C-alpha positions in Angstrom: 0.4 0.2 -0.1 1.1 3.8 -0.6 2.1 5.4 2.2 -0.5 8.2 1.4 -3.5 6.5 1.0 -2.3 5.3 4.4 -2.1 9.3 5.6 -6.0 10.6 3.8 -6.5 12.2 7.1 -3.4 13.6 8.3 -3.1 15.1 4.8 -6.5 16.4 4.5 -5.9 18.5 7.9 -3.0 19.9 6.4 -4.5 20.7 3.7 -7.6 22.2 5.9 -5.3 24.3 8.2 -3.6 26.2 5.3 -6.8 26.5 3.7 -8.0 28.3 6.7 -4.5 30.3 7.0 -5.1 31.7 3.8 -8.4 33.0 5.0 -10.4 30.6 1.8 -13.9 29.8 3.1 -15.1 26.8 4.5 -17.0 26.5 1.4 -13.9 25.1 -1.0 -13.8 22.0 1.2 -12.6 19.1 -1.7 -13.9 16.5 0.2 -17.4 15.4 0.4 -17.1 12.4 2.3 -18.1 13.4 6.3 -15.6 10.4 8.0 -12.9 12.6 5.7 -13.9 16.3 5.3 -14.2 16.5 9.2 -10.7 15.8 8.8 -10.0 19.0 6.7 -12.8 20.8 9.3 -11.0 20.8 12.0 -7.7 21.9 10.4 -9.5 24.6 8.5 -11.2 25.4 12.2 -7.6 25.9 13.4 -5.9 27.5 10.4 -8.6 30.3 10.8 -7.6 30.4 14.7 -4.5 30.8 13.7 -5.2 33.7 10.9 -7.3 35.9 13.1 -4.4 35.6 16.0 -2.1 36.9 13.8 -0.4 34.2 12.7 1.3 33.5 9.4 3.8 31.3 7.3 5.9 29.7 9.2 5.6 31.0 13.1 1.7 29.3 12.2 3.1 26.4 11.2 5.6 25.8 13.6 2.4 26.4 16.5 0.3 24.1 15.4 1.5 20.2 16.9 -0.3 18.8 14.0 1.8 20.0 11.1 4.9 18.2 12.5 
């Protein structure tokens, strides 16, 4: 099995965080499956919080333990 398929939830979280950090809308979520969508949305919410707290770029990524 390929590594990418095993870590799909982690990848979705990271992409959601990045989208939230960039100020994108939650309607931009590329996933329709509710199980996988929840991982993207969790990342998006945390990314939006980081955005509102004034974090950007590397400082936001370093402050989020899920992205290491």
